[in-house]
C-alpha positions in Angstrom: 93.1 89.7 103.0 96.2 89.4 105.3 96.1 89.4 109.0 99.0 90.8 111.0 99.5 89.7 114.6 102.0 91.4 116.9 103.6 89.9 119.9 106.4 90.5 122.3 105.3 93.6 124.1 105.4 94.0 127.8 106.8 95.9 130.8 110.5 96.6 130.8 112.8 98.8 132.8 114.7 101.7 131.2 117.8 100.5 129.4 116.2 97.1 128.8 115.4 95.3 125.6 112.4 93.8 123.9 111.9 92.0 120.6 108.5 92.5 118.8 107.3 90.1 116.2 104.7 90.6 113.5 103.4 87.3 112.0 101.5 87.6 108.8 98.8 85.1 107.7 100.2 85.2 104.1 103.3 85.9 102.2 105.0 89.2 103.1 107.1 89.1 100.0 104.1 90.6 98.1 104.4 93.8 100.1 106.6 96.8 99.1 107.0 98.0 102.6 106.6 96.5 106.1 106.8 98.7 109.1 106.4 99.3 112.8 104.4 102.3 114.0 103.6 103.4 117.5 101.0 105.5 119.3 101.4 106.9 122.8 98.4 108.2 124.7 97.3 111.6 123.4 99.7 111.4 120.5 99.3 110.6 116.8 100.5 107.4 115.3 104.1 107.7 114.1 106.4 105.6 111.9 109.1 103.9 113.9 110.9 101.8 111.4 110.3 100.4 107.9 111.8 97.8 105.6 111.3 97.5 101.9 111.1 94.4 99.7 114.7 95.1 98.8 115.7 95.3 102.5 116.2 99.0 102.6 115.5 100.3 106.2 114.4 103.6 107.6 114.1 104.8 111.2 112.7 107.7 113.0 115.5 109.8 114.5 114.8 109.1 118.1 115.3 105.3 117.7 118.3 105.3 115.4 121.1 103.2 116.8 118.7 101.6 119.4 116.1 99.8 117.3 116.6 97.3 114.4 113.9 96.2 112.0 114.3 92.9 110.1 112.1 90.4 108.3 112.1 86.7 107.5 110.2 86.0 104.3 110.3 82.3 104.9 108.5 82.8 108.2 106.3 85.7 107.0 107.4 87.6 110.1 108.8 91.1 110.7 110.7 91.9 113.8 111.6 95.0 115.8 114.6 94.6 118.1 114.4 97.4 120.7 117.5 98.1 122.9 118.3 100.8 125.4 114.6 101.4 125.9 113.5 104.8 127.3 110.3 105.8 129.1 109.4 107.8 126.0 109.3 104.6 124.0 106.1 103.6 125.9 103.3 103.2 123.4 101.2 100.7 121.5 103.3 99.3 118.6 101.5 98.4 115.4 102.7 96.3 112.5 101.9 97.6 109.0 102.1 96.1 105.5 101.8 98.2 102.3 101.8 97.3 98.7 99.9 97.2 95.4 97.8 94.1 94.6 95.9 93.1 91.5 92.8 94.8 92.9 94.5 98.0 94.0 96.5 99.3 97.0 97.1 97.2 100.0 97.4 98.6 103.5 97.1 96.2 106.4 97.4 96.8 110.2 97.7 94.6 113.2 95.9 95.3 116.4 99.0 96.3 118.3 101.1 95.3 121.2 101.7 97.5 124.3 105.2 98.4 125.3 105.7 100.0 128.7 109.1 101.3 129.8 109.1 102.1 133.5 111.3 101.6 136.5 
């Protein structure tokens, strides 16, 4: 069992920046994909950015050029640098880890961190 703990959320003005962190209780190198998802009130959870074990990244269209996902295997931490934030980025952001272990598929979620973009 791996625990994921997000941090770094908060209130920021439009155009501002935040850096989210996701600290894992164990090695993240075992996972095929690490990612950030978000869910705004009344909306479904959506994938924001993912990074594979080979450092391939993928972003949802609305954040391309503004958000950057990265990971530090030595610190077992995944980051999401968010720049040029917009009010529509307001949501709870969740960290996710997916892979296949000796006992079967692995799919872990953090509890989320709230990001509010408002004047």
